[in-house]
C-alpha positions as CSV (number, residue, x, y, z in Angstrom):
1,M,-10.5,-10.5,-15.8
2,I,-8.0,-9.6,-13.1
3,F,-7.4,-11.8,-10.0
4,Y,-5.2,-11.5,-6.9
5,I,-3.7,-14.1,-4.6
6,A,-0.9,-14.5,-2.1
7,D,0.6,-16.9,0.3
8,T,-0.2,-20.2,-1.3
9,H,2.9,-21.8,0.2
10,F,2.8,-24.8,-2.0
11,C,4.6,-27.9,-0.7
12,Y,4.9,-26.3,2.8
13,E,3.8,-28.5,5.7
14,P,3.7,-25.9,8.5
15,V,0.5,-24.2,7.1
16,M,-1.4,-27.3,6.0
17,A,-3.1,-28.1,9.4
18,S,-4.5,-24.5,9.8
19,R,-6.1,-24.9,6.3
20,G,-7.7,-28.3,7.2
21,F,-5.4,-30.6,5.3
22,S,-3.5,-33.6,6.5
23,T,-0.7,-33.5,3.9
24,A,1.0,-30.8,1.9
25,A,0.2,-32.7,-1.3
26,E,-3.5,-32.7,-0.4
27,M,-3.3,-28.9,0.2
28,D,-1.5,-28.4,-3.1
29,E,-4.0,-30.2,-5.2
30,A,-6.9,-28.3,-3.5
31,L,-5.1,-24.9,-4.2
32,I,-4.5,-25.9,-7.9
33,A,-8.1,-27.0,-8.4
34,N,-9.5,-23.9,-6.7
35,W,-7.2,-21.7,-8.9
36,N,-8.2,-23.4,-12.2
37,S,-11.9,-23.3,-11.2
38,V,-12.0,-19.5,-11.4
39,V,-9.1,-18.5,-13.6
40,G,-9.3,-18.9,-17.4
41,E,-6.3,-18.9,-19.8
42,A,-7.0,-15.4,-20.9
43,D,-7.3,-14.0,-17.3
44,T,-4.5,-12.1,-15.5
45,V,-3.4,-13.1,-11.9
46,Y,-1.2,-10.9,-9.7
47,F,0.5,-13.3,-7.3
48,L,1.6,-11.2,-4.2
49,G,4.3,-13.5,-3.0
50,D,5.2,-16.6,-1.2
51,I,4.6,-19.2,-3.8
52,G,6.1,-22.0,-1.7
53,Y,8.9,-21.6,0.8
54,N,12.6,-20.9,0.8
55,G,13.5,-24.5,0.0
56,G,15.9,-23.7,-2.8
57,H,14.0,-24.3,-6.0
58,V,11.1,-22.9,-8.0
59,P,8.0,-25.3,-7.7
60,C,7.8,-25.7,-11.5
61,H,5.7,-28.9,-11.3
62,I,2.9,-26.8,-9.7
63,L,3.3,-23.5,-11.5
64,E,3.0,-25.2,-14.9
65,R,-0.5,-26.4,-13.9
66,L,-1.9,-22.9,-13.1
67,R,-4.0,-21.1,-15.7
68,G,-3.8,-17.5,-16.7
69,H,-1.2,-14.8,-17.4
70,K,0.7,-14.5,-14.1
71,H,2.7,-11.7,-12.6
72,L,4.8,-12.3,-9.4
73,I,5.3,-9.6,-6.8
74,R,8.0,-11.4,-4.7
75,G,7.5,-12.3,-1.0
76,N,10.0,-13.2,1.6
77,H,9.8,-16.9,0.6
78,D,10.5,-16.1,-3.1
79,T,13.9,-14.4,-2.9
80,G,16.2,-17.4,-2.3
81,Y,15.6,-19.6,-5.2
82,E,18.8,-21.1,-6.7
83,D,17.0,-21.4,-10.0
84,A,15.2,-18.1,-9.9
85,P,15.4,-17.4,-13.7
86,L,12.9,-20.3,-14.1
87,L,10.2,-18.0,-12.7
88,Y,10.0,-16.5,-16.1
89,R,8.7,-19.7,-17.5
90,Y,5.5,-19.1,-15.6
91,F,5.3,-15.4,-14.9
92,D,5.1,-12.6,-17.4
93,S,6.9,-10.3,-14.9
94,V,8.8,-10.7,-11.6
95,T,9.1,-7.6,-9.4
96,D,9.0,-6.5,-5.8
97,F,6.3,-3.8,-6.3
98,W,3.6,-3.1,-8.8
99,E,1.0,-0.4,-9.7
100,L,-1.9,-1.0,-12.0
101,D,-5.3,0.2,-13.1
102,D,-8.0,-2.4,-12.4
103,N,-11.1,-1.3,-14.4
104,G,-10.6,2.4,-13.4
105,T,-9.4,1.7,-9.8
106,H,-5.8,2.5,-8.9
107,V,-4.1,-0.4,-7.1
108,L,-0.7,-0.7,-5.3
109,L,0.7,-4.2,-4.9
110,S,3.3,-5.4,-2.5
111,H,3.8,-8.6,-0.5
112,Y,4.2,-6.5,2.6
113,P,1.3,-4.3,3.8
114,M,1.8,-0.6,3.8
115,L,-0.1,2.1,5.6
116,Y,-2.4,3.5,2.9
117,N,-5.6,5.6,2.9
118,K,-5.5,7.4,-0.5
119,R,-7.3,6.7,-3.8
120,G,-7.8,3.1,-4.8
121,Y,-6.4,0.2,-2.7
122,M,-3.2,-1.2,-1.4
123,I,-3.2,-5.0,-1.8
124,H,-0.8,-7.2,0.2
125,G,-0.1,-10.7,1.5
126,H,2.4,-11.9,4.2
127,L,0.1,-11.7,7.3
128,H,-2.1,-14.8,6.5
129,D,-5.1,-14.8,8.9
130,S,-3.1,-13.5,11.8
131,S,-5.1,-11.3,14.3
132,Q,-1.8,-9.8,15.6
133,F,-2.4,-6.6,13.5
134,F,-6.2,-6.7,13.5
135,E,-6.7,-3.5,15.5
136,I,-4.5,-1.6,13.0
137,L,-5.8,-3.1,9.7
138,K,-9.5,-2.8,10.6
139,T,-9.0,1.0,10.6
140,L,-7.5,0.9,7.0
141,P,-10.3,-0.3,4.7
142,K,-8.2,0.5,1.6
143,V,-5.5,-2.0,2.7
144,L,-6.6,-5.5,1.5
145,N,-5.1,-8.9,2.3
146,A,-5.0,-11.1,-0.7
147,G,-3.8,-14.2,1.2
148,V,-5.6,-17.4,0.5
149,D,-6.4,-17.9,4.2
150,L,-8.8,-14.9,4.0
151,N,-10.1,-15.6,0.5
152,G,-11.3,-19.1,0.2
153,L,-8.0,-20.6,-0.8
154,K,-8.3,-19.2,-4.3
155,P,-7.6,-16.1,-6.5
156,V,-10.2,-13.4,-6.2
157,T,-11.3,-10.3,-8.0
158,L,-10.9,-6.8,-6.5
159,E,-14.6,-6.8,-5.7
160,Q,-14.4,-10.2,-4.0
161,L,-11.2,-9.1,-2.2
162,I,-13.0,-6.0,-0.8
163,E,-16.0,-8.1,0.4
164,N,-13.8,-10.8,2.0
165,N,-11.7,-8.3,3.9
166,Q,-14.8,-6.4,5.1
167,K,-16.3,-9.6,6.4
168,F,-13.0,-10.6,8.1
169,Y,-12.4,-7.3,9.8
170,A,-16.1,-6.8,10.7
171,G,-15.9,-9.3,13.6
172,K,-13.3,-11.0,15.8
173,P,-10.9,-13.0,13.7
174,V,-11.2,-16.8,14.0
175,E,-8.7,-18.5,16.2
176,Y,-6.5,-20.8,14.1
177,P,-4.3,-23.7,15.2
178,Y,-0.8,-22.7,16.2
179,R,1.6,-22.9,13.3
180,P,5.1,-23.8,14.6
181,R,7.8,-21.5,13.3
182,C,10.8,-23.7,14.0
183,Q,10.7,-26.0,11.0
184,R,13.2,-25.6,8.2
185,G,11.8,-23.3,5.5
186,F,9.5,-21.1,7.6
187,L,12.1,-18.4,7.9
188,P,15.7,-19.3,7.1
189,A,18.2,-19.0,9.9
190,V,20.2,-16.7,7.6
191,P,17.9,-14.6,5.4
192,D,18.5,-15.3,1.7
193,F,17.5,-12.2,-0.3
194,R,18.6,-12.1,-3.9
195,P,17.9,-9.4,-6.5
196,I,15.2,-9.9,-9.1
197,P,16.6,-12.4,-11.6
198,E,17.4,-11.2,-15.1
199,R,15.1,-12.6,-17.7
200,P,16.9,-15.4,-19.6
201,R,17.0,-15.6,-23.3
202,E,13.9,-17.2,-24.7
203,E,15.8,-20.3,-25.9
204,T,17.0,-21.1,-22.4
205,L,13.6,-21.0,-20.7
C-alpha cells in the first residue's frame, strides 16, 4: 500500500502547541506511534519534506523507528543537513520532485504546492494548516496537502488524502494558535540549500 505524509517536523518545538502537545518529545512519540499504527514493513511511504528542522543533523534516532519503504521529497527544512548522506540509511530515494502511478492514478509530488488541474493529483506539504492560501487552494481540488496537520498526524492513502482535503476546504479553516517564527530553526537567517547528497557506498551507511 502507498502512503503520503509531510511536515512532521520532529524535534521542533514551534509546532508542538498547535498540535496539542506540551513538549517536542511528546509530539515525536505520538507521530511515531501514529505512523507505525497504519504503515506496515512492506508498505511504501512518500515523505513530502520537512522531516525535522534545519538544525544541522538528520534525526536518525526517529527515522530508524518508522516502518515501511520510505522515499524523501525534500522540503526547505531538509536541505541543510551536515550529515545528509545518512538519509540513505532510511530512505530508498532522496529527490526534490517525484512522479508515480498510484493504482492507476497519476501523481506529482513536491514539497511546494503547484498550480495543477490536469489528470491525477498534485500532492504537496509546506503550508501546514494555514488558511492564508485557502481561497486559492479550495478552487484546485486536484492539489492535495499531505501535511500531518490536515491528516490526523499520520501517513494517509490517496483516498484518505482526497477525503481529508475535501473536508478541510469545504468549510472555514479552524483557527490555530499562533506559531512564532523567530526561533532558531524555523527559517535560517541565511538559507542553507545544498544539492541532493550522493548515495554513499553501502559499507559506509
